[in-house]
C-alpha positions in Angstrom: -8.2 -21.7 84.9 -9.0 -20.3 81.5 -9.8 -16.8 82.8 -6.3 -16.3 84.1 -5.4 -15.3 80.5 -8.2 -12.8 80.2 -7.5 -9.1 80.4 -7.7 -8.0 84.1 -10.0 -5.1 83.2 -12.5 -7.5 81.7 -12.3 -9.8 84.7 -13.0 -6.9 87.1 -16.1 -6.0 85.1 -17.5 -9.6 85.3 -20.0 -9.5 88.2 -22.9 -11.9 88.5 -26.4 -10.5 88.2 -29.6 -12.4 88.3 -31.0 -12.6 84.8 -33.6 -13.7 82.4 -34.7 -17.1 81.0 -32.9 -17.0 77.6 -29.3 -16.4 76.7 -30.1 -15.0 73.3 -33.0 -12.8 74.5 -30.9 -11.4 77.2 -28.0 -10.4 75.0 -29.9 -9.4 71.9 -33.3 -7.9 72.8 -35.9 -7.3 70.1 -35.3 -4.4 67.7 -37.2 -1.3 68.9 -37.7 0.0 65.4 -39.6 -3.1 64.2 -41.6 -3.8 67.4 -43.8 -0.8 68.4 -45.0 -2.6 71.5 -41.5 -3.1 72.8 -40.7 0.6 71.9 -43.7 1.9 73.9 -42.6 -0.2 76.9 -39.0 1.1 76.6 -40.2 4.7 76.5 -42.5 4.3 79.4 -41.3 6.2 82.5 -41.9 3.2 84.6 -39.7 0.9 82.5 -36.7 -0.3 84.5 -33.4 0.7 82.9 -35.1 2.5 80.0 -33.9 5.8 78.5 -35.5 8.5 76.4 -34.1 7.0 73.2 -36.0 3.7 73.6 -33.2 1.3 74.3 -33.5 -1.0 77.3 -30.3 -2.4 79.0 -30.5 -6.2 78.7 -30.2 -8.5 81.7 -27.3 -10.9 82.4 -27.6 -14.4 80.9 -29.0 -17.6 82.3 -28.7 -20.8 80.3 -29.7 -24.4 80.6 -26.3 -25.3 81.9 -26.4 -22.6 84.6 -30.0 -23.7 85.7 -29.3 -27.4 85.7 -25.5 -27.9 86.2 -25.7 -31.5 87.4 -24.4 -33.1 90.5 -20.6 -33.3 91.3 -19.2 -36.7 90.6 -16.0 -36.5 92.6 -13.9 -37.6 89.7 -11.0 -35.6 88.2 -13.0 -35.1 85.0 -15.9 -33.9 87.2 -13.7 -31.3 88.7 -12.7 -30.1 85.2 -16.4 -29.8 84.4 -17.0 -27.6 87.4 -14.0 -25.4 86.5 -15.1 -25.1 82.9 -18.7 -24.3 83.9 -17.5 -21.5 86.1 -15.3 -20.1 83.3 -18.3 -20.2 80.9 -20.5 -18.5 83.5 -17.9 -15.7 83.7 -17.7 -15.4 79.9 -21.4 -15.2 79.6 -21.6 -12.5 82.2 -18.8 -10.6 80.5 -20.6 -10.9 77.2 -23.9 -9.6 78.7 -22.0 -6.6 80.0 -20.4 -6.0 76.6 -23.8 -6.0 75.0 -25.0 -3.5 77.7 -22.0 -1.3 76.7 -23.1 -1.5 73.1 -26.6 -0.4 74.0 -25.2 2.5 76.1 -23.0 3.7 73.3 -25.9 3.5 70.9 -28.0 5.6 73.3 -25.3 8.2 73.5 -24.8 8.3 69.8 -28.6 8.9 69.3 -28.4 11.9 71.7 -25.3 13.3 70.1 -26.8 12.9 66.6 -30.0 14.7 67.7 -27.9 17.6 69.1 -25.9 17.8 65.8 -28.9 17.7 63.5 -30.7 20.3 65.7 -27.8 22.7 65.2 -27.5 22.0 61.5 -31.2 22.5 61.1 -31.0 25.9 62.8 -28.2 27.0 60.5 -30.1 25.8 57.4 -33.3 27.6 58.5 -31.4 30.8 58.9 -29.7 30.5 55.5 -33.1 29.6 53.9 -34.7 32.9 55.0 -31.6 34.9 54.1 -28.7 36.3 56.1 -25.6 38.4 55.8 -22.4 36.9 54.4 -20.1 35.5 57.2 -22.8 35.9 59.9 -20.9 35.5 63.2 -23.9 33.8 64.9 -24.0 31.2 62.2 -20.2 30.8 62.4 -20.5 30.1 66.1 -23.3 27.6 65.5 -21.2 25.9 62.8 -18.3 25.5 65.3 -20.8 23.9 67.7 -22.0 21.5 65.1 -18.4 20.6 64.4 -17.8 19.8 68.1 -21.0 17.7 68.2 -19.8 15.7 65.2 -16.5 15.1 66.9 -18.5 13.7 69.9 -20.2 11.2 67.5 -16.7 10.3 66.3 -15.7 9.6 69.9 -18.7 7.2 70.1 -17.2 5.3 67.1 -13.9 5.0 68.9 -15.7 3.6 71.9 -17.4 1.0 69.5 -13.9 0.1 68.2 -12.5 -0.5 71.7 -15.6 -2.6 72.6 -15.1 -4.6 69.4 -11.6 -5.4 70.5 -12.9 -6.6 73.9 -15.5 -8.8 72.2 -12.8 -10.2 69.9 -10.9 -11.3 73.0 -14.1 -13.0 74.3 -14.4 -14.7 70.9 -10.9 -16.2 71.2 -11.6 -17.3 74.8 -14.8 -19.0 73.7 -12.9 -20.9 71.0 -10.3 -22.0 73.6 -12.9 -23.1 76.0 -14.7 -25.2 73.3 -11.4 -27.0 72.6 -10.9 -27.5 76.3 -14.4 -29.1 76.7 -13.7 -31.4 73.8 -10.3 -32.4 75.1 -11.8 -33.2 78.5 -13.8 -36.0 76.9 -10.6 -37.8 76.1 -9.4 -37.9 79.7 -9.5 -41.3 81.5 -11.3 -41.9 84.8 -14.6 -40.3 83.8 -18.1 -41.7 84.6 -21.2 -41.5 82.3 -22.5 -38.4 84.3 -19.2 -36.5 83.5 -19.7 -37.1 79.7 -23.3 -36.1 79.9 -22.4 -32.8 81.6 -19.6 -32.2 79.1 -22.1 -32.6 76.3 -24.4 -30.0 77.8 -21.4 -27.8 78.5 -20.3 -28.1 74.9 -23.8 -27.1 73.6 -23.8 -24.0 75.9 -20.3 -23.0 74.8 -21.3 -23.3 71.2 -24.4 -21.1 71.7 -22.3 -18.5 73.5 -19.7 -18.5 70.7 -22.5 -17.9 68.1 -23.8 -15.0 70.2 -20.3 -13.5 70.4 -20.0 -13.7 66.6 -23.4 -12.0 66.3 -22.3 -9.2 68.6 -19.1 -8.8 66.6 -21.2 -8.5 63.4 -23.4 -5.9 65.0 -20.4 -3.9 66.1 -18.8 -4.1 62.7 -22.0 -2.9 61.0 -22.4 -0.1 63.5 -18.8 1.0 63.1 -19.0 1.0 59.3 -22.3 2.8 59.2 -21.1 5.5 61.6 -17.8 6.0 59.9 -19.5 6.6 56.5 -22.1 8.8 58.2 -19.4 11.0 59.8 -17.4 11.3 56.6 -20.6 12.3 54.7 -21.6 14.9 57.4 -18.1 16.4 57.4 -18.5 17.0 53.7 -21.9 18.6 54.3 -20.3 20.8 57.0 -17.6 21.9 54.5 -20.4 22.9 52.1 -22.3 24.6 54.8 -19.2 26.6 55.8 -19.1 28.0 52.2 -22.8 28.7 52.4 -22.3 30.8 55.6 -19.4 32.6 54.1 -21.5 33.7 51.1 -24.8 34.0 53.0 -26.5 31.6 50.6 -28.2 28.2 51.2 -26.5 25.3 49.3 -27.6 21.7 49.0 -25.7 18.8 50.5 -22.3 17.9 49.4 -22.1 15.8 46.2 -20.1 13.1 48.0 -22.4 13.0 51.0 -24.1 9.7 50.2 -22.7 6.9 52.5 -22.7 4.3 49.7 -19.9 2.3 51.3 -22.1 0.7 53.9 -23.9 -2.5 53.1 -25.6 -5.1 55.4 -24.2 -8.6 55.5 -26.2 -10.7 53.0 -25.3 -13.9 51.1 -26.1 -15.1 47.6 -25.9 -18.8 46.8 -24.2 -21.1 44.3 -21.4 -18.6 43.8 -18.8 -21.0 42.5 -20.8 -21.3 39.2 -19.9 -17.6 38.5 -16.2 -18.2 38.6 -15.7 -21.5 36.7 -12.0 -22.4 36.7 -10.9 -19.0 37.9 -8.3 -19.2 40.6 -9.1 -17.4 43.9 -6.9 -14.6 45.1 -6.8 -16.0 48.6 -7.9 -19.4 50.0 -8.4 -19.5 53.8 -8.8 -23.0 55.4 -10.6 -22.9 58.7 -9.2 -26.2 59.9 -8.4 -25.1 63.5 -9.5 -22.4 65.9 -8.1 -18.9 65.6 -6.7 -19.2 62.1 -4.0 -16.6 61.5 -4.9 -15.4 58.0 -5.0 -11.6 58.2 -1.3 -10.9 57.3 -1.6 -12.9 54.0 -5.0 -11.5 53.3 -3.9 -7.9 53.7 -0.9 -8.4 51.5 -2.9 -10.1 48.7 -5.7 -7.5 48.8 -3.3 -4.6 48.9 -1.4 -5.9 45.9 -4.7 -6.4 44.0 -5.8 -2.8 44.7 -2.4 -1.4 43.7 -2.8 -3.1 40.3 -6.4 -2.1 40.0 -7.6 0.7 42.3 -11.3 0.2 41.5 -11.2 -3.6 42.2 -14.0 -5.2 44.0 -14.0 -8.6 45.8 -16.1 -11.7 46.2 -15.9 -13.5 49.5 -17.2 -17.0 49.1 -18.1 -19.2 52.1 -17.5 -22.8 51.0 -18.8 -25.6 53.3 -18.0 -29.3 53.1 -20.9 -31.6 52.4 -21.8 -33.7 55.4 -23.2 -37.2 55.8 -26.7 -35.9 56.8 -28.8 -32.8 56.1 -28.3 -31.7 59.6 -24.6 -31.8 59.3 -24.8 -29.9 56.0 -26.7 -27.1 57.8 -24.1 -27.0 60.6 -21.2 -26.8 58.1 -22.9 -24.1 56.0 -23.6 -22.0 59.2 -20.0 -22.3 60.3 -18.7 -21.4 56.8 -20.9 -18.3 56.8 -19.6 -17.2 60.2 -16.1 -17.6 58.9 -16.9 -15.5 55.8 -18.4 -12.8 58.0 -15.2 -12.8 60.1 -13.1 -12.3 56.9 -15.4 -9.5 55.9 -14.8 -7.8 59.2 -11.1 -8.1 58.6 -11.4 -6.5 55.2 -13.4 -3.6 56.8 -10.8 -3.2 59.4 -8.2 -2.9 56.6 -10.2 0.0 55.3 -12.0 -1.7 52.4 -15.6 -0.4 52.2 -18.4 -2.9 52.4 -19.8 -1.8 49.1 -16.7 -3.2 47.4 -17.3 -6.7 48.8 -19.9 -9.3 47.8 -20.6 -12.2 50.2 -21.8 -15.5 48.8 -21.9 -19.2 49.7 -21.4 -22.6 48.1 -20.6 -26.2 49.0 -18.3 -28.9 47.9 -18.6 -32.7 48.0 -15.0 -33.3 48.9 -12.9 -32.0 51.9 -13.5 -32.1 55.6 -13.2 -28.5 56.5 -14.8 -25.3 55.4 -13.0 -22.6 53.4 -13.3 -19.0 52.5 -12.2 -18.0 49.0 -11.6 -14.4 47.9 -11.9 -13.5 44.2 -11.2 -10.2 42.4 -13.6 -8.9 39.9 
């Protein structure tokens, strides 16, 4: 069984719960900020699983495969299908719980941020109307604000641990997909076995895409919160000086979290580089490509030579035989580029020093990710 290799703590957390009709809707509910109707339902006292911050815990997944698994065929391949189907069900359940953990951490971060800003606002209001230098009441409030900011930092550590767990799920999904494809090569199968394997492969692909999306959300949340905490620590340092002198100062000069940037792609990037050689070329010709060691060494060397260097990460997809294949190749290449961006962020490279773009090539059978220095 594939799940024998999964961490025991994750296995213990994977319990089956009756769910909703859509895998994607269950794992990634609509954004409350952009949907006022959803927000009002979430804030209603009668909403099941809702909290005062407006987030609603998602239900556990239910997919086409889980609803219509197909009849057992009694063949060896048919038994493999049953085992793989059970493994996928466990993976989807674990993924749903990981998304619930993300929503819970977000809820807690909102509450901690509200408490922090309430304390900071009280200090600022007192400084605005005037106070004595070194006011002990304001000093005590400043210490409280420092502790509340530390709690927000603890929330970021929880996000980091959750990201590691989701990364484990991502590796498992890739292994399962290879196992499903390998099962097609086994002898002794009937047509029904191959039909069920095709459905199983589609469901595994969809689950892998949702895992990558959850990883991207976690990466963006971690980056955003880290820059937010760094900026607020600078503001607290400035506020400590204001309390010492009994005067109201503005925010710190370095308080703008300019390092955070959402994941966006520009197109036709290769035209900008001409014959320039890339710093790193990563070929995604197999699952779980081990590229991070070489990537770190190359980027570290470039930054040592030029401390203000910025980087272009280009997703290069192979041209397929049909427009549909072109779209699938481009989507896979972009997911690979986002994975490389997460690696760069984990190395400590801010997102505002990286530009994502995409291109295509007529030759080659696998996608690549190229990194250029500019």
